[in-house]
C-alpha beads as a LAMMPS data file, in Angstrom:
LAMMPS data file: protein, C-alpha beads

392 atoms
391 bonds

1 atom types
1 bond types

-500.0 500.0 xlo xhi
-500.0 500.0 ylo yhi
-500.0 500.0 zlo zhi

Masses

1 110.0

Atoms # bond

1 1 1 -10.534 -1.478 20.304
2 1 1 -8.505 1.627 20.673
3 1 1 -6.871 1.837 16.986
4 1 1 -4.090 4.402 16.113
5 1 1 -3.860 4.819 12.355
6 1 1 -0.318 6.238 11.348
7 1 1 -0.696 7.945 8.156
8 1 1 -4.703 7.838 8.344
9 1 1 -5.314 10.692 5.794
10 1 1 -3.892 8.913 2.839
11 1 1 -5.730 6.451 -0.051
12 1 1 -5.563 3.230 2.207
13 1 1 -5.411 5.180 5.224
14 1 1 -8.407 7.261 5.174
15 1 1 -10.785 4.566 3.837
16 1 1 -9.061 1.886 6.633
17 1 1 -10.043 4.828 9.319
18 1 1 -13.764 4.984 8.155
19 1 1 -14.069 1.244 8.367
20 1 1 -12.538 0.626 11.672
21 1 1 -14.552 3.416 13.013
22 1 1 -17.992 2.101 11.701
23 1 1 -17.447 -1.078 13.160
24 1 1 -17.315 0.584 16.240
25 1 1 -13.479 1.122 16.978
26 1 1 -11.776 4.243 18.651
27 1 1 -9.828 5.853 15.963
28 1 1 -7.183 7.822 16.199
29 1 1 -5.515 9.433 12.871
30 1 1 -1.815 10.281 13.081
31 1 1 -0.705 12.410 9.790
32 1 1 1.625 14.993 9.070
33 1 1 -0.382 15.823 5.682
34 1 1 2.846 15.529 3.560
35 1 1 0.738 13.533 1.106
36 1 1 -1.168 16.860 -0.010
37 1 1 1.961 18.911 -0.165
38 1 1 3.196 16.241 -2.678
39 1 1 0.339 16.606 -5.093
40 1 1 1.472 20.427 -5.181
41 1 1 5.076 19.196 -5.829
42 1 1 4.002 16.942 -8.496
43 1 1 1.236 19.686 -9.933
44 1 1 -1.101 16.509 -9.966
45 1 1 -3.710 16.446 -7.525
46 1 1 -5.919 13.644 -6.784
47 1 1 -9.084 13.276 -9.514
48 1 1 -11.547 13.336 -7.078
49 1 1 -11.574 16.391 -4.892
50 1 1 -10.219 15.773 -1.440
51 1 1 -11.680 18.082 1.691
52 1 1 -9.365 19.589 4.223
53 1 1 -8.768 17.485 7.045
54 1 1 -10.824 18.879 9.470
55 1 1 -13.822 19.190 7.179
56 1 1 -13.502 15.091 6.225
57 1 1 -13.556 14.634 10.489
58 1 1 -16.461 16.734 10.800
59 1 1 -18.172 14.874 7.575
60 1 1 -17.609 11.764 9.626
61 1 1 -19.188 13.044 13.035
62 1 1 -22.413 14.015 10.881
63 1 1 -23.020 10.341 10.075
64 1 1 -23.373 9.725 13.292
65 1 1 -20.842 6.926 13.440
66 1 1 -17.876 6.758 16.156
67 1 1 -15.977 10.298 15.999
68 1 1 -12.090 10.110 14.776
69 1 1 -9.468 12.033 16.554
70 1 1 -6.647 13.446 14.798
71 1 1 -3.195 14.173 15.508
72 1 1 -0.569 15.855 13.207
73 1 1 2.492 14.382 13.729
74 1 1 5.312 13.481 11.900
75 1 1 6.269 9.725 12.629
76 1 1 9.795 9.890 11.487
77 1 1 10.857 13.058 13.262
78 1 1 8.696 13.725 16.193
79 1 1 9.809 10.580 18.469
80 1 1 8.716 12.393 21.404
81 1 1 5.649 13.366 20.579
82 1 1 4.640 9.767 19.217
83 1 1 5.912 7.971 22.485
84 1 1 3.624 10.340 24.158
85 1 1 0.755 9.916 22.131
86 1 1 1.086 6.044 22.664
87 1 1 1.844 6.372 26.072
88 1 1 -1.359 8.430 26.521
89 1 1 -3.806 6.285 24.368
90 1 1 -2.806 2.992 25.467
91 1 1 -3.664 1.855 21.716
92 1 1 -5.101 -1.774 21.128
93 1 1 -3.636 -2.238 17.766
94 1 1 -1.410 0.561 15.711
95 1 1 -1.881 0.823 11.644
96 1 1 1.123 1.447 10.165
97 1 1 0.287 3.471 6.748
98 1 1 3.113 6.250 7.523
99 1 1 5.133 5.459 4.380
100 1 1 6.054 7.068 1.312
101 1 1 4.315 4.614 -0.964
102 1 1 5.132 5.164 -4.764
103 1 1 8.071 3.626 -6.174
104 1 1 8.063 5.769 -9.372
105 1 1 8.073 8.718 -6.912
106 1 1 10.946 6.860 -4.962
107 1 1 13.369 6.797 -8.260
108 1 1 12.826 10.516 -9.504
109 1 1 15.620 11.916 -8.156
110 1 1 18.702 11.440 -5.553
111 1 1 16.828 13.644 -3.120
112 1 1 13.305 11.155 -3.332
113 1 1 15.378 8.018 -2.966
114 1 1 16.968 9.743 0.193
115 1 1 13.849 10.890 1.393
116 1 1 11.962 7.563 0.762
117 1 1 14.643 5.935 2.823
118 1 1 14.744 8.376 5.760
119 1 1 10.797 8.539 6.002
120 1 1 10.045 5.170 5.707
121 1 1 12.922 3.380 7.777
122 1 1 13.027 6.131 10.089
123 1 1 8.975 6.051 10.626
124 1 1 8.842 2.277 11.387
125 1 1 12.028 2.387 13.342
126 1 1 10.395 5.102 15.498
127 1 1 6.775 3.153 15.945
128 1 1 8.903 0.226 17.090
129 1 1 11.007 1.786 19.646
130 1 1 8.244 3.799 20.937
131 1 1 5.865 0.710 21.268
132 1 1 8.703 -1.027 23.319
133 1 1 8.443 1.971 26.082
134 1 1 4.848 3.147 26.059
135 1 1 2.587 0.419 24.586
136 1 1 4.209 -3.384 24.535
137 1 1 1.229 -5.280 24.223
138 1 1 -0.346 -3.541 21.348
139 1 1 -0.413 -5.164 18.397
140 1 1 1.236 -3.366 14.833
141 1 1 -0.605 -3.752 12.082
142 1 1 1.876 -2.915 8.903
143 1 1 1.030 -2.401 4.928
144 1 1 4.068 -3.885 3.574
145 1 1 3.958 -4.669 -0.299
146 1 1 4.013 -8.138 -2.338
147 1 1 6.878 -6.713 -3.895
148 1 1 9.521 -7.645 -1.316
149 1 1 9.389 -10.905 -3.040
150 1 1 10.633 -9.636 -6.422
151 1 1 9.385 -10.549 -9.635
152 1 1 11.859 -12.992 -10.937
153 1 1 11.127 -16.337 -12.471
154 1 1 9.610 -18.890 -9.763
155 1 1 8.974 -21.425 -12.369
156 1 1 5.542 -22.189 -11.253
157 1 1 6.746 -22.338 -7.669
158 1 1 3.916 -20.462 -5.097
159 1 1 5.529 -17.728 -3.280
160 1 1 4.405 -18.391 0.519
161 1 1 3.325 -16.128 2.822
162 1 1 6.670 -14.514 4.103
163 1 1 8.400 -17.743 5.304
164 1 1 10.187 -20.277 3.402
165 1 1 11.708 -23.694 4.086
166 1 1 15.522 -24.219 3.305
167 1 1 18.572 -25.887 3.397
168 1 1 21.817 -24.073 4.203
169 1 1 25.005 -25.647 3.178
170 1 1 28.798 -24.155 4.061
171 1 1 32.038 -25.979 5.063
172 1 1 30.315 -29.481 4.246
173 1 1 27.641 -29.033 6.790
174 1 1 24.069 -28.358 5.889
175 1 1 20.904 -27.166 8.163
176 1 1 17.569 -27.146 7.724
177 1 1 15.814 -23.711 8.544
178 1 1 12.976 -21.536 7.945
179 1 1 13.737 -18.515 6.594
180 1 1 12.289 -14.932 5.335
181 1 1 11.606 -15.912 1.907
182 1 1 14.527 -14.175 -0.043
183 1 1 13.888 -10.646 -0.850
184 1 1 14.336 -8.948 -4.285
185 1 1 13.600 -5.200 -4.292
186 1 1 12.443 -3.625 -7.551
187 1 1 12.527 0.322 -6.432
188 1 1 14.113 2.235 -3.429
189 1 1 10.496 2.093 -2.243
190 1 1 10.194 -1.685 -2.063
191 1 1 13.647 -1.934 -0.713
192 1 1 12.363 0.107 2.407
193 1 1 9.725 -2.318 2.764
194 1 1 12.651 -5.486 3.180
195 1 1 14.339 -3.425 5.517
196 1 1 11.190 -3.446 7.591
197 1 1 10.981 -6.446 7.569
198 1 1 14.114 -7.047 9.052
199 1 1 13.309 -4.620 11.932
200 1 1 9.891 -6.856 12.672
201 1 1 11.782 -9.746 12.754
202 1 1 14.070 -8.094 15.351
203 1 1 11.446 -6.788 17.821
204 1 1 9.730 -9.296 17.811
205 1 1 12.322 -11.529 18.847
206 1 1 14.091 -9.104 21.445
207 1 1 11.090 -7.549 22.802
208 1 1 8.484 -9.867 22.150
209 1 1 6.318 -6.900 20.388
210 1 1 3.116 -8.529 18.294
211 1 1 3.432 -7.891 14.730
212 1 1 1.406 -8.704 11.522
213 1 1 3.122 -7.388 8.538
214 1 1 0.551 -7.262 5.280
215 1 1 2.462 -8.060 2.251
216 1 1 -0.200 -6.044 -0.140
217 1 1 -0.738 -6.190 -3.676
218 1 1 -1.548 -3.416 -6.138
219 1 1 -4.631 -1.365 -4.502
220 1 1 -7.358 -0.407 -7.507
221 1 1 -10.789 0.890 -7.027
222 1 1 -11.408 4.255 -4.854
223 1 1 -14.961 3.654 -3.057
224 1 1 -15.860 1.818 0.039
225 1 1 -19.149 1.624 1.788
226 1 1 -17.954 4.531 4.178
227 1 1 -16.584 6.719 1.907
228 1 1 -19.892 6.860 -0.349
229 1 1 -21.558 8.067 2.640
230 1 1 -21.032 11.822 1.938
231 1 1 -19.611 13.412 -0.697
232 1 1 -16.840 15.190 1.681
233 1 1 -15.749 11.774 2.625
234 1 1 -14.837 10.739 -1.208
235 1 1 -10.888 9.148 -1.215
236 1 1 -8.086 9.716 -3.233
237 1 1 -7.864 8.883 -6.854
238 1 1 -4.457 8.971 -7.987
239 1 1 -3.958 9.235 -11.735
240 1 1 -0.643 10.188 -12.493
241 1 1 2.795 8.939 -13.568
242 1 1 4.225 8.661 -10.197
243 1 1 0.900 7.971 -7.724
244 1 1 -1.452 6.318 -10.015
245 1 1 -1.609 2.742 -9.517
246 1 1 -1.401 0.660 -13.086
247 1 1 -5.222 -0.315 -12.902
248 1 1 -6.639 2.931 -11.756
249 1 1 -4.693 4.625 -14.452
250 1 1 -5.752 2.477 -17.043
251 1 1 -9.398 3.114 -16.181
252 1 1 -8.866 6.923 -15.976
253 1 1 -7.199 7.034 -19.292
254 1 1 -10.497 5.190 -20.695
255 1 1 -12.376 7.766 -19.313
256 1 1 -10.744 10.741 -20.952
257 1 1 -10.067 8.557 -24.264
258 1 1 -6.124 8.563 -23.705
259 1 1 -4.733 5.386 -24.974
260 1 1 -3.846 2.910 -22.406
261 1 1 -0.076 3.123 -21.637
262 1 1 1.651 -0.289 -21.411
263 1 1 5.283 -0.335 -20.414
264 1 1 7.558 -2.573 -22.313
265 1 1 5.972 -5.808 -23.400
266 1 1 3.328 -5.729 -20.662
267 1 1 3.822 -9.494 -19.823
268 1 1 4.509 -8.172 -16.049
269 1 1 2.415 -10.293 -13.578
270 1 1 1.168 -8.587 -10.687
271 1 1 -1.306 -9.260 -7.546
272 1 1 -4.160 -6.976 -7.131
273 1 1 -6.655 -6.182 -4.405
274 1 1 -9.934 -4.231 -4.263
275 1 1 -9.675 -1.077 -1.933
276 1 1 -12.892 -2.389 -0.300
277 1 1 -10.608 -5.940 0.486
278 1 1 -7.930 -3.570 1.821
279 1 1 -9.786 -2.182 4.660
280 1 1 -11.847 -5.617 5.330
281 1 1 -8.163 -7.107 5.711
282 1 1 -7.172 -4.730 8.052
283 1 1 -10.083 -5.226 10.236
284 1 1 -9.626 -9.012 9.876
285 1 1 -5.844 -8.806 10.911
286 1 1 -6.394 -6.709 14.213
287 1 1 -8.598 -9.337 15.185
288 1 1 -6.509 -11.937 14.878
289 1 1 -2.951 -10.693 16.565
290 1 1 0.413 -13.170 17.459
291 1 1 0.629 -14.103 20.985
292 1 1 3.945 -12.237 22.692
293 1 1 6.931 -13.877 21.633
294 1 1 5.384 -15.452 18.410
295 1 1 7.211 -14.529 15.204
296 1 1 6.104 -11.897 13.051
297 1 1 2.490 -13.255 10.817
298 1 1 3.163 -12.384 7.448
299 1 1 0.037 -12.380 5.348
300 1 1 -0.079 -11.869 1.427
301 1 1 -2.926 -9.438 1.349
302 1 1 -4.078 -9.776 -2.339
303 1 1 -6.831 -11.677 -4.309
304 1 1 -6.002 -12.510 -7.944
305 1 1 -3.285 -11.866 -10.129
306 1 1 -3.255 -10.583 -13.873
307 1 1 -0.607 -9.511 -16.484
308 1 1 -0.549 -5.790 -17.210
309 1 1 -1.293 -6.220 -21.295
310 1 1 -4.141 -8.592 -20.006
311 1 1 -5.813 -5.745 -18.450
312 1 1 -5.000 -3.103 -20.895
313 1 1 -7.120 -5.447 -23.552
314 1 1 -9.844 -6.082 -21.470
315 1 1 -10.240 -2.170 -20.285
316 1 1 -9.880 -1.738 -24.537
317 1 1 -12.364 -4.101 -24.730
318 1 1 -15.076 -2.394 -22.476
319 1 1 -14.126 1.011 -23.846
320 1 1 -12.768 1.368 -27.038
321 1 1 -9.619 2.965 -26.002
322 1 1 -6.913 1.544 -27.774
323 1 1 -4.037 0.565 -26.140
324 1 1 -0.277 2.082 -26.702
325 1 1 3.142 0.526 -26.089
326 1 1 5.781 2.405 -24.162
327 1 1 9.361 2.045 -23.122
328 1 1 9.695 0.611 -19.747
329 1 1 11.168 3.013 -17.358
330 1 1 11.626 0.375 -14.741
331 1 1 14.795 -2.090 -14.870
332 1 1 12.542 -5.483 -14.559
333 1 1 12.017 -8.803 -16.353
334 1 1 9.809 -8.088 -19.290
335 1 1 7.993 -11.155 -18.234
336 1 1 7.106 -13.055 -15.110
337 1 1 4.678 -15.544 -13.804
338 1 1 3.265 -15.193 -10.072
339 1 1 1.662 -17.365 -7.810
340 1 1 0.733 -16.708 -4.454
341 1 1 -0.692 -18.128 -1.341
342 1 1 -3.000 -16.305 0.538
343 1 1 -4.956 -18.417 2.611
344 1 1 -4.098 -16.698 5.917
345 1 1 -6.911 -13.656 5.070
346 1 1 -9.037 -16.596 3.411
347 1 1 -9.081 -18.785 6.497
348 1 1 -10.098 -15.486 8.493
349 1 1 -13.040 -14.891 6.657
350 1 1 -12.013 -12.359 3.441
351 1 1 -14.561 -12.829 0.854
352 1 1 -12.435 -11.645 -2.263
353 1 1 -13.857 -8.616 -4.438
354 1 1 -12.945 -9.747 -7.980
355 1 1 -12.379 -7.708 -11.471
356 1 1 -15.335 -9.768 -12.704
357 1 1 -17.604 -8.327 -9.753
358 1 1 -18.365 -5.244 -11.967
359 1 1 -16.511 -2.796 -9.908
360 1 1 -14.452 -1.548 -12.757
361 1 1 -17.596 0.113 -14.337
362 1 1 -17.669 2.027 -11.084
363 1 1 -14.204 3.192 -11.214
364 1 1 -15.033 4.147 -14.558
365 1 1 -17.972 6.244 -13.663
366 1 1 -15.954 8.266 -11.220
367 1 1 -13.217 8.899 -13.264
368 1 1 -15.725 9.985 -16.276
369 1 1 -17.160 12.200 -13.486
370 1 1 -14.282 13.823 -12.707
371 1 1 -12.481 14.175 -15.841
372 1 1 -11.934 17.896 -15.864
373 1 1 -9.495 17.537 -13.259
374 1 1 -7.113 15.541 -15.250
375 1 1 -4.135 16.777 -16.255
376 1 1 -3.092 14.679 -19.372
377 1 1 0.679 15.552 -19.269
378 1 1 1.081 13.758 -16.019
379 1 1 -0.525 10.562 -16.911
380 1 1 2.793 9.266 -18.497
381 1 1 5.411 7.987 -16.173
382 1 1 8.777 10.439 -15.906
383 1 1 10.735 8.327 -13.446
384 1 1 13.337 6.650 -14.814
385 1 1 15.256 3.376 -12.863
386 1 1 18.763 3.743 -14.667
387 1 1 20.191 6.863 -15.244
388 1 1 20.532 7.377 -19.361
389 1 1 23.999 7.325 -20.588
390 1 1 24.729 9.789 -22.654
391 1 1 26.180 8.887 -26.279
392 1 1 29.935 9.450 -27.043

Bonds

1 1 1 2
2 1 2 3
3 1 3 4
4 1 4 5
5 1 5 6
6 1 6 7
7 1 7 8
8 1 8 9
9 1 9 10
10 1 10 11
11 1 11 12
12 1 12 13
13 1 13 14
14 1 14 15
15 1 15 16
16 1 16 17
17 1 17 18
18 1 18 19
19 1 19 20
20 1 20 21
21 1 21 22
22 1 22 23
23 1 23 24
24 1 24 25
25 1 25 26
26 1 26 27
27 1 27 28
28 1 28 29
29 1 29 30
30 1 30 31
31 1 31 32
32 1 32 33
33 1 33 34
34 1 34 35
35 1 35 36
36 1 36 37
37 1 37 38
38 1 38 39
39 1 39 40
40 1 40 41
41 1 41 42
42 1 42 43
43 1 43 44
44 1 44 45
45 1 45 46
46 1 46 47
47 1 47 48
48 1 48 49
49 1 49 50
50 1 50 51
51 1 51 52
52 1 52 53
53 1 53 54
54 1 54 55
55 1 55 56
56 1 56 57
57 1 57 58
58 1 58 59
59 1 59 60
60 1 60 61
61 1 61 62
62 1 62 63
63 1 63 64
64 1 64 65
65 1 65 66
66 1 66 67
67 1 67 68
68 1 68 69
69 1 69 70
70 1 70 71
71 1 71 72
72 1 72 73
73 1 73 74
74 1 74 75
75 1 75 76
76 1 76 77
77 1 77 78
78 1 78 79
79 1 79 80
80 1 80 81
81 1 81 82
82 1 82 83
83 1 83 84
84 1 84 85
85 1 85 86
86 1 86 87
87 1 87 88
88 1 88 89
89 1 89 90
90 1 90 91
91 1 91 92
92 1 92 93
93 1 93 94
94 1 94 95
95 1 95 96
96 1 96 97
97 1 97 98
98 1 98 99
99 1 99 100
100 1 100 101
101 1 101 102
102 1 102 103
103 1 103 104
104 1 104 105
105 1 105 106
106 1 106 107
107 1 107 108
108 1 108 109
109 1 109 110
110 1 110 111
111 1 111 112
112 1 112 113
113 1 113 114
114 1 114 115
115 1 115 116
116 1 116 117
117 1 117 118
118 1 118 119
119 1 119 120
120 1 120 121
121 1 121 122
122 1 122 123
123 1 123 124
124 1 124 125
125 1 125 126
126 1 126 127
127 1 127 128
128 1 128 129
129 1 129 130
130 1 130 131
131 1 131 132
132 1 132 133
133 1 133 134
134 1 134 135
135 1 135 136
136 1 136 137
137 1 137 138
138 1 138 139
139 1 139 140
140 1 140 141
141 1 141 142
142 1 142 143
143 1 143 144
144 1 144 145
145 1 145 146
146 1 146 147
147 1 147 148
148 1 148 149
149 1 149 150
150 1 150 151
151 1 151 152
152 1 152 153
153 1 153 154
154 1 154 155
155 1 155 156
156 1 156 157
157 1 157 158
158 1 158 159
159 1 159 160
160 1 160 161
161 1 161 162
162 1 162 163
163 1 163 164
164 1 164 165
165 1 165 166
166 1 166 167
167 1 167 168
168 1 168 169
169 1 169 170
170 1 170 171
171 1 171 172
172 1 172 173
173 1 173 174
174 1 174 175
175 1 175 176
176 1 176 177
177 1 177 178
178 1 178 179
179 1 179 180
180 1 180 181
181 1 181 182
182 1 182 183
183 1 183 184
184 1 184 185
185 1 185 186
186 1 186 187
187 1 187 188
188 1 188 189
189 1 189 190
190 1 190 191
191 1 191 192
192 1 192 193
193 1 193 194
194 1 194 195
195 1 195 196
196 1 196 197
197 1 197 198
198 1 198 199
199 1 199 200
200 1 200 201
201 1 201 202
202 1 202 203
203 1 203 204
204 1 204 205
205 1 205 206
206 1 206 207
207 1 207 208
208 1 208 209
209 1 209 210
210 1 210 211
211 1 211 212
212 1 212 213
213 1 213 214
214 1 214 215
215 1 215 216
216 1 216 217
217 1 217 218
218 1 218 219
219 1 219 220
220 1 220 221
221 1 221 222
222 1 222 223
223 1 223 224
224 1 224 225
225 1 225 226
226 1 226 227
227 1 227 228
228 1 228 229
229 1 229 230
230 1 230 231
231 1 231 232
232 1 232 233
233 1 233 234
234 1 234 235
235 1 235 236
236 1 236 237
237 1 237 238
238 1 238 239
239 1 239 240
240 1 240 241
241 1 241 242
242 1 242 243
243 1 243 244
244 1 244 245
245 1 245 246
246 1 246 247
247 1 247 248
248 1 248 249
249 1 249 250
250 1 250 251
251 1 251 252
252 1 252 253
253 1 253 254
254 1 254 255
255 1 255 256
256 1 256 257
257 1 257 258
258 1 258 259
259 1 259 260
260 1 260 261
261 1 261 262
262 1 262 263
263 1 263 264
264 1 264 265
265 1 265 266
266 1 266 267
267 1 267 268
268 1 268 269
269 1 269 270
270 1 270 271
271 1 271 272
272 1 272 273
273 1 273 274
274 1 274 275
275 1 275 276
276 1 276 277
277 1 277 278
278 1 278 279
279 1 279 280
280 1 280 281
281 1 281 282
282 1 282 283
283 1 283 284
284 1 284 285
285 1 285 286
286 1 286 287
287 1 287 288
288 1 288 289
289 1 289 290
290 1 290 291
291 1 291 292
292 1 292 293
293 1 293 294
294 1 294 295
295 1 295 296
296 1 296 297
297 1 297 298
298 1 298 299
299 1 299 300
300 1 300 301
301 1 301 302
302 1 302 303
303 1 303 304
304 1 304 305
305 1 305 306
306 1 306 307
307 1 307 308
308 1 308 309
309 1 309 310
310 1 310 311
311 1 311 312
312 1 312 313
313 1 313 314
314 1 314 315
315 1 315 316
316 1 316 317
317 1 317 318
318 1 318 319
319 1 319 320
320 1 320 321
321 1 321 322
322 1 322 323
323 1 323 324
324 1 324 325
325 1 325 326
326 1 326 327
327 1 327 328
328 1 328 329
329 1 329 330
330 1 330 331
331 1 331 332
332 1 332 333
333 1 333 334
334 1 334 335
335 1 335 336
336 1 336 337
337 1 337 338
338 1 338 339
339 1 339 340
340 1 340 341
341 1 341 342
342 1 342 343
343 1 343 344
344 1 344 345
345 1 345 346
346 1 346 347
347 1 347 348
348 1 348 349
349 1 349 350
350 1 350 351
351 1 351 352
352 1 352 353
353 1 353 354
354 1 354 355
355 1 355 356
356 1 356 357
357 1 357 358
358 1 358 359
359 1 359 360
360 1 360 361
361 1 361 362
362 1 362 363
363 1 363 364
364 1 364 365
365 1 365 366
366 1 366 367
367 1 367 368
368 1 368 369
369 1 369 370
370 1 370 371
371 1 371 372
372 1 372 373
373 1 373 374
374 1 374 375
375 1 375 376
376 1 376 377
377 1 377 378
378 1 378 379
379 1 379 380
380 1 380 381
381 1 381 382
382 1 382 383
383 1 383 384
384 1 384 385
385 1 385 386
386 1 386 387
387 1 387 388
388 1 388 389
389 1 389 390
390 1 390 391
391 1 391 392
């Protein structure tokens, strides 16, 4: 297939680009390289040293895999160029990672809140509009988040894949309908993903676009078979309080002997997936598009769930590094249950990678190798969900 990967220089996008190219697809990366500039803004580079995009692509060409093209373009702002690119390439599939992906970053300040909305919503809107004009038969695969469902009390109910049967009552009448699962975003970032869902629903209904929305869990790990081929292909490893996902952050803390920082009670239950499974899920999804006129395919892209305090205890037991409880900067429930359906990707052939498969030791080894690049002052999250009220 001809595949355009929007945001292909980022953590999930880079690994996916290499994986799809290794499978023989003709891949074009589109990226404005903003994530690299965000490293400078935050003063916290990837724990692993990331090469420039041209050096990365040259290293990939030297593996004798299918070469990858690159176009520097801002998806949220450069609409005319985006539409022309779609017209020129005529992609079979478009994989959409071109969104600011961190909840803490989206809550840092009024600017960060507005930037996340402007970038994420405008990017998705531009992609859909350009598809209608230039490549209406292409299949859009979007990386969403499990966070659109929220983490409220579900009383043991399994969260379905996107849709739920509901009975609506009004004026003494009632109707049985199938609706999008009620959203409950926990940050500005998560809120933008709920808006994406409405854009997808509209464009699938009105223009017959073929869309798959992958509600992904928290990604852990950093390496895939493709990123391991050459040191210059190494993937990102974010450990800081804004971009570091919880399990990778714990593993980095353990590698340098920093206490494992657990926010609040640690009773937050979250869904997880290894980066190797992320790229496999994308490959499976692009091979199974909906028909034109079908509703949006929604798949829960996760493999297991864990409480945060249980993860910390597991890694503390492995390494001897103590756990440190801290105030929770987020506005969220102290405890929640999470039972998730992930039948679609399993039926497509995903064989899940589990925490018990031994890859945590691999991540610890990588973190230990690059420990000198870690700035401990950037580990603890500084973003607050609610502005402190000054005491009188």
